[in-house]
C-alpha positions, -999 to +999 in steps of 0.1 A: -810-043-071-791-011-079-801+023-066-798+052-090-787+084-074-812+113-075-804+144-095-796+162-063-770+136-054-755+136-089-750+174-086-729+172-055-693+183-061-663+180-037-639+208-044-604+204-030-577+230-023-545+211-024-525+241-011-544+245+022-554+208+025-591+214+028-622+209+007-659+219+006-690+202-008-711+222-032-747+213-040-761+204-006-797+215-002-797+207+035-773+194+061-754+161+055-734+137+075-698+135+063-676+105+070-640+106+058-621+073+060-588+059+047-586+031+022-586+005+050-621+018+060-608+035+092-630+065+100-609+096+105-636+123+105-673+122+112-694+154+113-724+172+100-718+197+072-737+223+053-733+236+017-699+250+010-686+245+046-648+242+047-635+208+059-598+206+068-577+175+063-545+191+072-539+167+101-542+137+078-512+119+064-505+122+026-526+097+008-560+089-007-592+090+013-629+084+007-655+111+017-689+096+022-717+122+020-750+110+035-781+130+028-819+123+031-818+116-007-790+090-004-753+085-001-724+096-024-687+087-021-660+110-034-622+106-035-600+130-016-563+132-020-540+148+005-507+158-011 
């Protein structure tokens, strides 16, 4: 059984600023739980976020990470790259 994302989840965008090593999530209607993990599934950051709240990954090593955004409407995963 597959679960189709709602329109609100499909509208979520993760916008990165590679110069300042941070990102924000656009399209949240309410608060969401954010979990950032490395590709080995080690959780590096877990916090509640609101729409367009700045999230810093400046303390992370260079590499690729997964940002899991959990809302009442479901869960979305986005790729984050620290350069």
